[in-house]
Structure formats: C-alpha cells, structure tokens
GUVO-66544 format. One record per residue (C-alpha): residue number from 0; residue in one letter; x, y, z. Coordinates in steps of 0.02 Angstrom, whole numbers, plus 50000, padded with zeros to 5 digits. Layout:
[NUM; "A"; [X; Y; Z]]
...
This chain:
[0; "X"; [54355; 51757; 56050]]
[1; "X"; [54418; 51937; 56059]]
[2; "X"; [54249; 52002; 56116]]
[3; "X"; [54240; 51867; 56251]]
[4; "X"; [54415; 51910; 56308]]
[5; "X"; [54382; 52095; 56333]]
[6; "X"; [54213; 52061; 56416]]
[7; "X"; [54303; 51945; 56536]]
[8; "X"; [54439; 52075; 56559]]
[9; "X"; [54316; 52214; 56600]]
[10; "X"; [54233; 52106; 56734]]
[11; "X"; [54400; 52073; 56816]]
[12; "X"; [54448; 52257; 56810]]
[13; "X"; [54291; 52294; 56911]]
[14; "X"; [54347; 52168; 57040]]
[15; "X"; [54520; 52247; 57048]]
[16; "X"; [54450; 52417; 57098]]
[17; "X"; [54372; 52341; 57254]]
[18; "X"; [54527; 52244; 57303]]
[19; "X"; [54665; 52364; 57252]]
[20; "X"; [54703; 52434; 57424]]
[21; "X"; [54715; 52261; 57504]]
[22; "X"; [54836; 52202; 57373]]
[23; "X"; [54948; 52355; 57390]]
[24; "X"; [54956; 52327; 57578]]
[25; "X"; [55013; 52148; 57550]]
[26; "X"; [55147; 52202; 57426]]
[27; "X"; [55216; 52327; 57550]]
[28; "X"; [55237; 52190; 57678]]
[29; "X"; [55325; 52076; 57553]]
[30; "X"; [55447; 52212; 57502]]
[31; "X"; [55518; 52220; 57678]]
[32; "X"; [55557; 52034; 57691]]
[33; "X"; [55660; 51978; 57540]]
[34; "X"; [55736; 51804; 57549]]
[35; "X"; [55851; 51805; 57399]]
[36; "X"; [55993; 51908; 57329]]
[37; "X"; [55910; 52008; 57191]]
[38; "X"; [56081; 52053; 57123]]
[39; "X"; [56094; 51874; 57057]]
[40; "X"; [55919; 51868; 56983]]
[41; "X"; [55966; 51912; 56803]]
[42; "X"; [56131; 51818; 56793]]
[43; "X"; [56139; 51715; 56634]]
[44; "X"; [56255; 51663; 56496]]
[45; "X"; [56239; 51785; 56353]]
[46; "X"; [56310; 51654; 56234]]
[47; "X"; [56167; 51534; 56271]]
[48; "X"; [56056; 51547; 56117]]
[49; "X"; [55911; 51460; 56205]]
[50; "X"; [55887; 51615; 56314]]
[51; "X"; [55857; 51732; 56167]]
[52; "X"; [55769; 51731; 56002]]
[53; "X"; [55822; 51815; 55840]]
[54; "X"; [55965; 51896; 55935]]
[55; "X"; [55852; 51975; 56067]]
[56; "X"; [55916; 51952; 56245]]
[57; "X"; [55754; 51952; 56342]]
[58; "X"; [55839; 51933; 56511]]
[59; "X"; [55944; 52089; 56486]]
[60; "X"; [55787; 52182; 56431]]
[61; "X"; [55699; 52131; 56592]]
[62; "X"; [55852; 52178; 56695]]
[63; "X"; [55852; 52353; 56619]]
[64; "X"; [55666; 52367; 56653]]
[65; "X"; [55694; 52319; 56835]]
[66; "X"; [55829; 52453; 56848]]
[67; "X"; [55696; 52579; 56797]]
[68; "X"; [55548; 52512; 56897]]
[69; "X"; [55615; 52401; 57036]]
[70; "X"; [55482; 52269; 57002]]
[71; "X"; [55583; 52131; 57087]]
[72; "X"; [55554; 52210; 57258]]
[73; "X"; [55366; 52213; 57227]]
[74; "X"; [55347; 52030; 57178]]
[75; "X"; [55249; 51920; 57300]]
[76; "X"; [55379; 51783; 57278]]
[77; "X"; [55535; 51844; 57369]]
[78; "X"; [55618; 51673; 57381]]
[79; "X"; [55618; 51596; 57208]]
[80; "X"; [55756; 51617; 57080]]
[81; "X"; [55721; 51608; 56893]]
[82; "X"; [55756; 51450; 56794]]
[83; "X"; [55800; 51544; 56637]]
[84; "X"; [55830; 51391; 56529]]
[85; "X"; [55647; 51343; 56555]]
[86; "X"; [55580; 51514; 56504]]
[87; "X"; [55438; 51498; 56378]]
[88; "X"; [55434; 51625; 56235]]
[89; "X"; [55278; 51655; 56131]]
[90; "X"; [55280; 51762; 55974]]
[91; "X"; [55118; 51836; 55909]]
[92; "X"; [55082; 51909; 55738]]
[93; "X"; [55125; 52093; 55736]]
[94; "X"; [55285; 52073; 55836]]
[95; "X"; [55222; 52060; 56016]]
[96; "X"; [55311; 51934; 56128]]
[97; "X"; [55253; 51847; 56286]]
[98; "X"; [55371; 51774; 56417]]
[99; "X"; [55336; 51650; 56557]]
[100; "X"; [55479; 51623; 56678]]
[101; "X"; [55468; 51487; 56813]]
[102; "X"; [55542; 51528; 56985]]
[103; "X"; [55598; 51402; 57114]]
[104; "X"; [55691; 51404; 57280]]
[105; "X"; [55722; 51216; 57293]]
[106; "X"; [55747; 51163; 57110]]
[107; "X"; [55605; 51037; 57134]]
[108; "X"; [55447; 51143; 57136]]
[109; "X"; [55389; 51307; 57063]]
[110; "X"; [55368; 51448; 57186]]
[111; "X"; [55293; 51566; 57056]]
[112; "X"; [55280; 51612; 56873]]
[113; "X"; [55342; 51781; 56811]]
[114; "X"; [55242; 51846; 56663]]
[115; "X"; [55304; 51981; 56544]]
[116; "X"; [55252; 52052; 56376]]
[117; "X"; [55353; 52153; 56252]]
[118; "X"; [55290; 52256; 56106]]
[119; "X"; [55353; 52248; 55926]]
[120; "X"; [55501; 52359; 55975]]
[121; "X"; [55552; 52241; 56115]]
[122; "X"; [55499; 52367; 56247]]
[123; "X"; [55422; 52294; 56405]]
[124; "X"; [55234; 52321; 56411]]
[125; "X"; [55196; 52225; 56569]]
[126; "X"; [55277; 52121; 56708]]
[127; "X"; [55190; 52028; 56848]]
[128; "X"; [55231; 51883; 56962]]
[129; "X"; [55101; 51756; 57021]]
[130; "X"; [55154; 51644; 57165]]
[131; "X"; [55070; 51485; 57226]]
[132; "X"; [54979; 51575; 57367]]
[133; "X"; [54902; 51698; 57244]]
[134; "X"; [54857; 51557; 57125]]
[135; "X"; [54770; 51466; 57267]]
[136; "X"; [54668; 51619; 57315]]
[137; "X"; [54617; 51645; 57133]]
[138; "X"; [54560; 51468; 57093]]
[139; "X"; [54459; 51447; 57253]]
[140; "X"; [54368; 51614; 57240]]
[141; "X"; [54199; 51582; 57157]]
[142; "X"; [54177; 51770; 57137]]
[143; "X"; [54312; 51769; 57003]]
[144; "X"; [54266; 51721; 56825]]
[145; "X"; [54271; 51532; 56804]]
[146; "X"; [54360; 51538; 56636]]
[147; "X"; [54496; 51650; 56708]]
[148; "X"; [54521; 51533; 56856]]
[149; "X"; [54535; 51382; 56742]]
[150; "X"; [54654; 51470; 56622]]
[151; "X"; [54766; 51522; 56767]]
[152; "X"; [54771; 51347; 56842]]
[153; "X"; [54809; 51272; 56671]]
[154; "X"; [54949; 51398; 56645]]
[155; "X"; [55033; 51340; 56806]]
[156; "X"; [55009; 51157; 56756]]
[157; "X"; [55088; 51191; 56588]]
[158; "X"; [55236; 51282; 56664]]
[159; "X"; [55263; 51149; 56798]]
[160; "X"; [55262; 51016; 56663]]
[161; "X"; [55385; 51113; 56553]]
[162; "X"; [55499; 51148; 56703]]
[163; "X"; [55496; 50990; 56807]]
[164; "X"; [55399; 50866; 56700]]
[165; "X"; [55254; 50861; 56823]]
[166; "X"; [55105; 50763; 56756]]
[167; "X"; [54996; 50735; 56910]]
[168; "X"; [54903; 50882; 56989]]
[169; "X"; [54781; 50889; 57133]]
[170; "X"; [54663; 50999; 57237]]
[171; "X"; [54577; 51060; 57079]]
[172; "X"; [54407; 51140; 57121]]
[173; "X"; [54257; 51038; 57070]]
[174; "X"; [54191; 51169; 56950]]
[175; "X"; [54354; 51174; 56851]]
[176; "X"; [54406; 51046; 56719]]
[177; "X"; [54240; 50957; 56739]]
[178; "X"; [54243; 50780; 56670]]
[179; "X"; [54433; 50780; 56654]]
[180; "X"; [54488; 50728; 56828]]
[181; "X"; [54543; 50551; 56869]]
[182; "X"; [54490; 50574; 57051]]
[183; "X"; [54348; 50698; 57070]]
[184; "X"; [54339; 50689; 57260]]
[185; "X"; [54520; 50741; 57284]]
[186; "X"; [54525; 50848; 57128]]
[187; "X"; [54666; 50750; 57046]]
[188; "X"; [54708; 50765; 56863]]
[189; "X"; [54836; 50671; 56759]]
[190; "X"; [54906; 50762; 56607]]
[191; "X"; [55045; 50727; 56484]]
[192; "X"; [55104; 50766; 56309]]
[193; "X"; [55073; 50953; 56308]]
[194; "X"; [55072; 50999; 56125]]
[195; "X"; [55159; 51148; 56042]]
[196; "X"; [55068; 51315; 56065]]
[197; "X"; [54942; 51372; 55936]]
[198; "X"; [54831; 51525; 55904]]
[199; "X"; [54952; 51646; 55987]]
[200; "X"; [54856; 51809; 55990]]
[201; "X"; [54902; 51981; 56058]]
[202; "X"; [54772; 52095; 56139]]
[203; "X"; [54809; 52278; 56178]]
[204; "X"; [54706; 52380; 56301]]
[205; "X"; [54675; 52568; 56308]]
[206; "X"; [54836; 52593; 56407]]
[207; "X"; [54938; 52502; 56273]]
[208; "X"; [54967; 52355; 56389]]
[209; "X"; [54982; 52191; 56295]]
[210; "X"; [54913; 52021; 56342]]
[211; "X"; [54946; 51864; 56241]]
[212; "X"; [54826; 51717; 56240]]
[213; "X"; [54894; 51547; 56186]]
[214; "X"; [54806; 51382; 56155]]
[215; "X"; [54892; 51228; 56226]]
[216; "X"; [54821; 51054; 56199]]
[217; "X"; [54859; 50900; 56303]]
[218; "X"; [54817; 50718; 56332]]
[219; "X"; [54733; 50678; 56497]]
[220; "X"; [54686; 50516; 56583]]
[221; "X"; [54527; 50482; 56682]]
[222; "X"; [54399; 50346; 56714]]
[223; "X"; [54230; 50366; 56632]]
[224; "X"; [54147; 50279; 56779]]
[225; "X"; [54214; 50408; 56901]]
[226; "X"; [54329; 50288; 56992]]
[227; "X"; [54506; 50336; 57044]]
[228; "X"; [54641; 50287; 56919]]
[229; "X"; [54705; 50147; 57032]]
[230; "X"; [54535; 50062; 57020]]
[231; "X"; [54509; 50099; 56835]]
[232; "X"; [54512; 49968; 56698]]
[233; "X"; [54633; 50083; 56603]]
[234; "X"; [54532; 50066; 56444]]
[235; "X"; [54569; 50166; 56289]]
[236; "X"; [54416; 50274; 56318]]
[237; "X"; [54499; 50342; 56474]]
[238; "X"; [54619; 50440; 56364]]
[239; "X"; [54556; 50606; 56296]]
[240; "X"; [54627; 50762; 56214]]
[241; "X"; [54579; 50934; 56272]]
[242; "X"; [54635; 51111; 56235]]
[243; "X"; [54641; 51260; 56353]]
[244; "X"; [54700; 51439; 56345]]
[245; "X"; [54849; 51505; 56441]]
[246; "X"; [54898; 51687; 56446]]
[247; "X"; [55039; 51804; 56485]]
[248; "X"; [55007; 51987; 56517]]
[249; "X"; [54899; 52111; 56608]]
[250; "X"; [54722; 52060; 56656]]
[251; "X"; [54695; 52222; 56750]]
[252; "X"; [54656; 52120; 56904]]
[253; "X"; [54706; 52121; 57087]]
[254; "X"; [54651; 51986; 57205]]
[255; "X"; [54606; 51958; 57387]]
[256; "X"; [54752; 51966; 57508]]
[257; "X"; [54822; 51809; 57586]]
[258; "X"; [54746; 51736; 57742]]
[259; "X"; [54857; 51804; 57882]]
[260; "X"; [54884; 51628; 57948]]
[261; "X"; [54948; 51565; 57781]]
[262; "X"; [55107; 51664; 57782]]
[263; "X"; [55063; 51770; 57631]]
[264; "X"; [55154; 51771; 57466]]
[265; "X"; [55324; 51767; 57547]]
[266; "X"; [55295; 51587; 57597]]
[267; "X"; [55307; 51538; 57415]]
[268; "X"; [55161; 51420; 57432]]
[269; "X"; [54993; 51379; 57502]]
[270; "X"; [55039; 51309; 57671]]
[271; "X"; [54991; 51132; 57625]]
[272; "X"; [54806; 51145; 57671]]
[273; "X"; [54665; 51206; 57562]]
[274; "X"; [54525; 51319; 57627]]
[275; "X"; [54370; 51215; 57657]]
[276; "X"; [54240; 51354; 57669]]
[277; "X"; [54178; 51315; 57493]]
[278; "X"; [54091; 51146; 57478]]
[279; "X"; [54161; 51129; 57301]]
[280; "X"; [54340; 51138; 57364]]
[281; "X"; [54433; 50971; 57374]]
[282; "X"; [54557; 50937; 57512]]
[283; "X"; [54689; 50811; 57463]]
[284; "X"; [54787; 50763; 57618]]
[285; "X"; [54935; 50700; 57519]]
[286; "X"; [54999; 50865; 57452]]
[287; "X"; [55165; 50956; 57459]]
[288; "X"; [55181; 51084; 57598]]
[289; "X"; [55215; 51237; 57491]]
[290; "X"; [55132; 51188; 57327]]
[291; "X"; [54947; 51152; 57353]]
[292; "X"; [54924; 51072; 57181]]
[293; "X"; [55073; 50951; 57188]]
[294; "X"; [55060; 50774; 57256]]
[295; "X"; [55192; 50701; 57369]]
[296; "X"; [55296; 50569; 57275]]
[297; "X"; [55237; 50438; 57400]]
[298; "X"; [55057; 50472; 57347]]
[299; "X"; [55084; 50446; 57162]]
[300; "X"; [55155; 50616; 57121]]
[301; "X"; [55314; 50536; 57055]]
[302; "X"; [55227; 50394; 56965]]
[303; "X"; [55235; 50354; 56781]]
[304; "X"; [55093; 50351; 56658]]
[305; "X"; [55015; 50183; 56616]]
[306; "X"; [55061; 50090; 56458]]
[307; "X"; [54906; 50128; 56357]]
[308; "X"; [54867; 50161; 56175]]
[309; "X"; [54801; 50336; 56148]]
[310; "X"; [54685; 50382; 56003]]
[311; "X"; [54833; 50435; 55897]]
[312; "X"; [54921; 50269; 55918]]
[313; "X"; [54762; 50172; 55882]]
[314; "X"; [54724; 50262; 55720]]
[315; "X"; [54904; 50264; 55658]]
[316; "X"; [54913; 50077; 55691]]
[317; "X"; [54756; 50051; 55584]]
[318; "X"; [54821; 50163; 55443]]
[319; "X"; [54986; 50067; 55438]]
[320; "X"; [54902; 49898; 55403]]
[321; "X"; [54932; 49848; 55220]]
[322; "X"; [54757; 49776; 55199]]
[323; "X"; [54677; 49934; 55267]]
[324; "X"; [54789; 50042; 55157]]
[325; "X"; [54730; 49947; 55003]]
[326; "X"; [54550; 49965; 55058]]
[327; "X"; [54572; 50153; 55082]]
[328; "X"; [54651; 50167; 54909]]
[329; "X"; [54496; 50085; 54834]]
[330; "X"; [54378; 50198; 54932]]
[331; "X"; [54475; 50354; 54876]]
[332; "X"; [54467; 50299; 54695]]
[333; "X"; [54279; 50280; 54707]]
[334; "X"; [54262; 50449; 54794]]
[335; "X"; [54357; 50528; 54650]]
[336; "X"; [54241; 50444; 54525]]
[337; "X"; [54092; 50532; 54603]]
[338; "X"; [54165; 50698; 54544]]
[339; "X"; [54150; 50651; 54360]]
[340; "X"; [54006; 50526; 54369]]
[341; "X"; [53894; 50587; 54511]]
[342; "X"; [53737; 50504; 54442]]
[343; "X"; [53808; 50328; 54421]]
[344; "X"; [53939; 50317; 54559]]
[345; "X"; [53884; 50298; 54739]]
[346; "X"; [53965; 50236; 54897]]
[347; "X"; [54078; 50087; 54928]]
[348; "X"; [54168; 50033; 55085]]
[349; "X"; [54257; 49893; 55176]]
[350; "X"; [54259; 49807; 55344]]
[351; "X"; [54416; 49758; 55439]]
[352; "X"; [54377; 49589; 55514]]
[353; "X"; [54452; 49528; 55677]]
[354; "X"; [54550; 49394; 55583]]
[355; "X"; [54648; 49531; 55494]]
[356; "X"; [54562; 49519; 55326]]
[357; "X"; [54470; 49660; 55237]]
[358; "X"; [54304; 49627; 55150]]
[359; "X"; [54190; 49741; 55048]]
[360; "X"; [54045; 49825; 55135]]
[361; "X"; [53866; 49794; 55084]]
[362; "X"; [53783; 49924; 54971]]
[363; "X"; [53595; 49953; 54973]]
[364; "X"; [53479; 50001; 54831]]
[365; "X"; [53515; 50186; 54857]]
[366; "X"; [53701; 50154; 54827]]
[367; "X"; [53736; 50184; 55011]]
[368; "X"; [53853; 50079; 55118]]
[369; "X"; [53779; 49964; 55249]]
[370; "X"; [53860; 49841; 55368]]
[371; "X"; [53737; 49700; 55394]]
[372; "X"; [53857; 49609; 55511]]
[373; "X"; [53974; 49706; 55625]]
[374; "X"; [54002; 49570; 55755]]
[375; "X"; [54159; 49504; 55670]]
[376; "X"; [54242; 49673; 55636]]
[377; "X"; [54351; 49805; 55716]]
[378; "X"; [54290; 49943; 55603]]
[379; "X"; [54281; 50001; 55424]]
[380; "X"; [54281; 50139; 55295]]
[381; "X"; [54165; 50211; 55165]]
[382; "X"; [54157; 50359; 55047]]
[383; "X"; [54030; 50499; 55034]]
[384; "X"; [53990; 50561; 54860]]
[385; "X"; [54051; 50728; 54792]]
[386; "X"; [53874; 50798; 54800]]
[387; "X"; [53844; 50737; 54977]]
[388; "X"; [53899; 50807; 55145]]
[389; "X"; [54080; 50767; 55181]]
[390; "X"; [54059; 50724; 55364]]
[391; "X"; [53997; 50569; 55455]]
[392; "X"; [53808; 50565; 55473]]
[393; "X"; [53696; 50512; 55619]]
[394; "X"; [53677; 50335; 55546]]
[395; "X"; [53867; 50325; 55525]]
[396; "X"; [53883; 50360; 55711]]
[397; "X"; [53740; 50259; 55784]]
[398; "X"; [53715; 50113; 55664]]
[399; "X"; [53895; 50083; 55612]]
[400; "X"; [54019; 50150; 55741]]
[401; "X"; [53915; 50101; 55891]]
[402; "X"; [53883; 49932; 55810]]
[403; "X"; [54068; 49899; 55793]]
[404; "X"; [54099; 49963; 55970]]
[405; "X"; [53970; 49844; 56043]]
[406; "X"; [54054; 49699; 55953]]
[407; "X"; [54223; 49724; 56036]]
[408; "X"; [54289; 49604; 56165]]
[409; "X"; [54323; 49655; 56344]]
[410; "X"; [54510; 49640; 56309]]
[411; "X"; [54502; 49757; 56158]]
[412; "X"; [54379; 49880; 56233]]
[413; "X"; [54244; 49983; 56147]]
[414; "X"; [54371; 50118; 56105]]
[415; "X"; [54456; 49997; 55986]]
[416; "X"; [54316; 50015; 55859]]
[417; "X"; [54328; 50145; 55721]]
[418; "X"; [54240; 50206; 55565]]
[419; "X"; [54317; 50310; 55426]]
[420; "X"; [54242; 50425; 55295]]
[421; "X"; [54327; 50489; 55136]]
[422; "X"; [54259; 50612; 55008]]
[423; "X"; [54334; 50699; 54856]]
[424; "X"; [54324; 50884; 54812]]
[425; "X"; [54381; 50973; 54655]]
[426; "X"; [54541; 51074; 54685]]
[427; "X"; [54638; 51165; 54549]]
[428; "X"; [54797; 51176; 54653]]
[429; "X"; [54796; 50995; 54718]]
[430; "X"; [54879; 50842; 54638]]
[431; "X"; [54768; 50774; 54498]]
[432; "X"; [54645; 50914; 54534]]
[433; "X"; [54572; 50823; 54685]]
[434; "X"; [54572; 50859; 54872]]
[435; "X"; [54523; 50716; 54986]]
[436; "X"; [54426; 50743; 55146]]
[437; "X"; [54470; 50604; 55269]]
[438; "X"; [54394; 50583; 55443]]
[439; "X"; [54395; 50443; 55572]]
[440; "X"; [54277; 50427; 55721]]
[441; "X"; [54296; 50323; 55880]]
[442; "X"; [54179; 50290; 56025]]
[443; "X"; [54236; 50379; 56184]]
[444; "X"; [54108; 50314; 56308]]
[445; "X"; [54093; 50150; 56403]]
[446; "X"; [54016; 49985; 56354]]
[447; "X"; [53877; 50013; 56480]]
[448; "X"; [53833; 50181; 56401]]
[449; "X"; [53810; 50101; 56229]]
[450; "X"; [53647; 50025; 56288]]
[451; "X"; [53576; 50199; 56312]]
[452; "X"; [53616; 50253; 56134]]
[453; "X"; [53486; 50147; 56046]]
[454; "X"; [53361; 50256; 55952]]
[455; "X"; [53194; 50221; 55871]]
[456; "X"; [53170; 50236; 55684]]
[457; "X"; [53069; 50395; 55712]]
[458; "X"; [53208; 50471; 55816]]
[459; "X"; [53340; 50428; 55686]]
[460; "X"; [53233; 50511; 55551]]
[461; "X"; [53227; 50666; 55659]]
[462; "X"; [53416; 50663; 55683]]
[463; "X"; [53442; 50651; 55494]]
[464; "X"; [53321; 50794; 55464]]
[465; "X"; [53410; 50901; 55595]]
[466; "X"; [53577; 50858; 55514]]
[467; "X"; [53518; 50919; 55343]]
[468; "X"; [53447; 51077; 55423]]
[469; "X"; [53614; 51112; 55508]]
[470; "X"; [53702; 51095; 55340]]
[471; "X"; [53579; 51217; 55263]]
[472; "X"; [53605; 51344; 55402]]
[473; "X"; [53794; 51330; 55402]]
[474; "X"; [53802; 51357; 55213]]
[475; "X"; [53680; 51504; 55220]]
[476; "X"; [53791; 51656; 55193]]
[477; "X"; [53652; 51770; 55254]]
[478; "X"; [53672; 51690; 55425]]
[479; "X"; [53858; 51650; 55436]]
[480; "X"; [53938; 51743; 55293]]
[481; "X"; [54079; 51640; 55216]]
[482; "X"; [54142; 51573; 55383]]
[483; "X"; [54091; 51393; 55351]]
[484; "X"; [54092; 51379; 55161]]
[485; "X"; [54223; 51359; 55026]]
[486; "X"; [54229; 51446; 54858]]
[487; "X"; [54100; 51323; 54790]]
[488; "X"; [53979; 51367; 54929]]
[489; "X"; [53997; 51196; 55012]]
[490; "X"; [54051; 51165; 55191]]
[491; "X"; [54235; 51195; 55219]]
[492; "X"; [54342; 51111; 55352]]
[493; "X"; [54281; 51228; 55488]]
[494; "X"; [54101; 51203; 55438]]
[495; "X"; [54115; 51013; 55429]]
[496; "X"; [54190; 51001; 55601]]
[497; "X"; [54062; 51119; 55677]]
[498; "X"; [53927; 51012; 55597]]
[499; "X"; [54000; 50859; 55683]]
[500; "X"; [54002; 50934; 55857]]
[501; "X"; [53831; 51015; 55836]]
[502; "X"; [53764; 50845; 55782]]
[503; "X"; [53837; 50761; 55936]]
[504; "X"; [53756; 50892; 56047]]
[505; "X"; [53589; 50872; 55961]]
[506; "X"; [53596; 50683; 55985]]
[507; "X"; [53649; 50694; 56167]]
[508; "X"; [53820; 50622; 56126]]
[509; "X"; [53936; 50765; 56172]]
[510; "X"; [54102; 50692; 56228]]
[511; "X"; [54053; 50516; 56175]]
[512; "X"; [54132; 50513; 56001]]
[513; "X"; [54309; 50565; 55956]]
[514; "X"; [54342; 50646; 55786]]
[515; "X"; [54508; 50633; 55695]]
[516; "X"; [54562; 50712; 55530]]
[517; "X"; [54694; 50632; 55419]]
[518; "X"; [54800; 50749; 55313]]
[519; "X"; [54813; 50664; 55144]]
[520; "X"; [54970; 50761; 55096]]
[521; "X"; [55083; 50704; 55238]]
[522; "X"; [54982; 50572; 55331]]
[523; "X"; [54973; 50670; 55494]]
[524; "X"; [54826; 50624; 55605]]
[525; "X"; [54741; 50766; 55700]]
[526; "X"; [54628; 50749; 55851]]
[527; "X"; [54486; 50874; 55827]]
[528; "X"; [54430; 50938; 55997]]
[529; "X"; [54303; 51066; 56055]]
[530; "X"; [54324; 51162; 56218]]
[531; "X"; [54189; 51222; 56337]]
[532; "X"; [54168; 51384; 56240]]
[533; "X"; [54135; 51293; 56077]]
[534; "X"; [54304; 51331; 55999]]
[535; "X"; [54367; 51189; 55890]]
[536; "X"; [54553; 51149; 55879]]
[537; "X"; [54652; 51022; 55777]]
[538; "X"; [54787; 50939; 55884]]
[539; "X"; [54922; 50850; 55781]]
[540; "X"; [54977; 50678; 55838]]
[541; "X"; [55163; 50675; 55877]]
C-alpha cells in the first residue's frame, strides 16, 4: 500500500506544478473577503476532555500555529466556523496524529473540512482546508487520479455523517463508487453505520510533511437490478459492506481554480448546479444550494433507513438459535477429531430446515458432506478436515450455497440462505490446544442471477483444479514468502481469505458471495470485504 500511496502522491505533485499559480491567485482573492471573525475561531472550553487526548490541547496548538503562519486568512472557506466537538482525531503508530475539523456557517451543513497533522512531538506538520467548491472541482476532474478523487469524496461523506448524521449523498460521478449507488443516474448513495477507524498509517515525505491514511468501513444500500431505492424490493442482498481510505495531511497537490461564475471558495459551496461538460457527471436537480452532494430534505435527504436485516443481523440470528448452536458444537467436535484421527475421521454437517429443526447432512463414500435435498432448508454447516484447506471450496459455493439460495421463498429472499464451514488447527496457546477456523458465506446476488451460475461437470472440475493450484501458490514461500502461511506452512487467515476472493474472481462471482468470519473466543462476527485495490479488511459487526 505504501508504494501505491507514494506513486499516487508523485502523480499529484506533478499536477500541482502546473496549477500552482492559478491556486495562489484564488487564495489571494479569498484573503481579501473574510466573512467571519477569526478572533473567535479557536475559542473552546479547555476543561472539555473531548477536545484533547492524553492531555494534549490540539486546538491551542493550532491557534499557536496560526499565530506563526496566519493560515486562517489563506483558507478557501472564509465563512465557516469550526465545530470542535465533532473534530476527529486519529493516532498512528510512532506518535503522529491526524485531525479533521468540520466547519459550518449554518450549523446544518459542512462548508469545509480542515485537515492537520502533528508529529510525535505534537508539532504541526501540515494544515489545509478543503471547501465544498474545491471538493467539487476535484471529484469532477477526470485528469486527477480516480483513487484520490474517491478517497476525498469518501472523507467528506464520513465527516458529514460524523458531524450531522448525513446518510444520503448525491451527484457522485459515475466512475466513483461503482456498483454502490442506489440511483446511478443521479449519483445517489445511501450509507450508514460507519465503523471505527482501522489501519491508521503515517507517511512522511522528503520535506518531513506527514500524511495519515485511515480505513473506514460502512454499510451501504443499493438495488442489484439498478433501480432507484424507492422502486427496490429492499431485499437483504441490497445491503453490502465496503471499506474505503480517508486521509488527513499533505498530498502535495493544488487544483484548478473555481469557475468565475461559481463564486469561488468564499461561497462555501458549489452553487447548487454541477458542471455537465463531462458525460459521466450526474446532475441531481434536488440538491442543496451550497453543498452539491447533499439532498434537500424534501427529496429524501432527511429520510430514515429502511427496516432491513443486514448480513450481521442475519448471521447473529442464526448463531443464536439453540438447535443451530448444538449442531455447530457437534461439527466442532468432529473437526477436532480430525487432528488426532485424520485417516478415519472425515466431514460431518447439518441442515437447518425451514420448520426450525436441524438434521444431519448426507456423507458420501469419500467422507465428504453432501446435501441431496436443499429445497426444505435455510442453510447448513460442515467441517473441513485438519489436513484439508480451511476455506469454502467451489462446490461449497455452487452446489450447496447456491442450492439453498434457490430454495428460498420470495418473502425470505435469496440472501437468507447461508452455509458455514468449521475446521480445527493445532495451537499451543489456545484452550485445549485447538484453534477453530469458522466462516459463513451468503449469496449477495439476485434470484435471477442464480440461473447464470450453473456450471457443467467439466467446468466444476476446472474450478477445483484452479482452487488447489491457488493453494499451492499461496503456500509457496519462494513466491510469497511467509505472507500467507502460518508456522506449520499452511494457509493463515490472510491466505485463506485471499484464496476465497481469488476463487470468486476465477469463477466470475466477484461481489456475488459475502464472506463472514466468526471469532470463536468472543463470538464476534466479522464481514470480510475486499476493496477495488484488492485489500482485504475484516469489519466487526456492532
């Protein structure tokens, strides 16, 4: 990730050289037309512990830095005042700190976000303000790196949610957040449940300026058939988890100046209309005047999320059923037996029937679980042996999960089906010397799509061969070092989850199957998600 970040950074630095003079000219204009009393900017209660961390008063540090540099007068947003109690603080290993401060002039919308980074001695490394007009120019400029544009837009979404609870966003360019919008034509996206930050990483450039990158995961709603949310069947498969990177710090980048007719940065917004020169640019006519990505309340911007079970709720509900719990206990016991009796102990499993009962799965002559009848079931579980691969296989996905999914009623929906896999590994530091690997998969496509996922016997043999080859490559230390293997040379957690996503890609099923991991120590369910760069993240269910 670090190499990608600095490659991306170097590309943007090149862009900044071309645009530097234009940006400076714009700043000079903004300096002459302030709309707030900067003397009040840093006022805060020094007894409010939420505005500091470990006794460090970040606001006073920024105030002292402004006394030295006068950065307030150079900010494009000359109207907004900081909402200090909504300031987001990110601490990276090594002592660096990132700050994101929302600004507003009406206490209803954000006019800008002020970014700052501090080094391990709490000295300011960087300060910069991005207002809505600048954000708009960035995200609609196809000459700017796509990942950067998406990260910046997501950062504003995150801050708007943390500040005002905003969940519905609009006017998102077509090439950003592909497959995640609930209305592609208008560029609308519905997000909620932003999760706690993870993977907080500090990057330092040659000038000792610090940038922090932070991963934030969220739940988003959309219709798989491309219809607007109001026309959607609101099925469980319309709920998906995704993770994106936000950042605070110096990207080394300046951007095109505002369109003279838009009022520039001092307007605090985008003027209510979106440039239409790019055919990929949406133009939602029901948008706030000064915030191009916010819907008017009358257009659904103040609406509430639908009452719908997300993947976390579905799996937790299954795991809390006494019959299922007993079935899982039996499967775990058999998985443990394969550690000591690998030659004589194979697979067992169970099926959860629609009448609430749990029945044993069928076992073939190779001691492998089969489900000869899935029409009367919601889902099931099975174990993999200690010597096998501790991740669901192509037949587990196609024959079993898709079979259960096809058997669901219209009322339940295909996303109601599930299939679990448990395996046991030797572990000297674990209770009873055993660590359990526990995964659950769910179908994330539509009922119509299931008909296209029927494969010939020859094709399934090829998928199984490819699966074994992937395992061989991932465990080959000459290729990947020890990245994907444990001390025993078998696939570790990272390797197993990469195997899963690589298998989906090979089968043409990317985005069609959700993966969840269950922590056997505390029962926490994690949604395992992969972003567009291939990075895999575990998102804990709240």
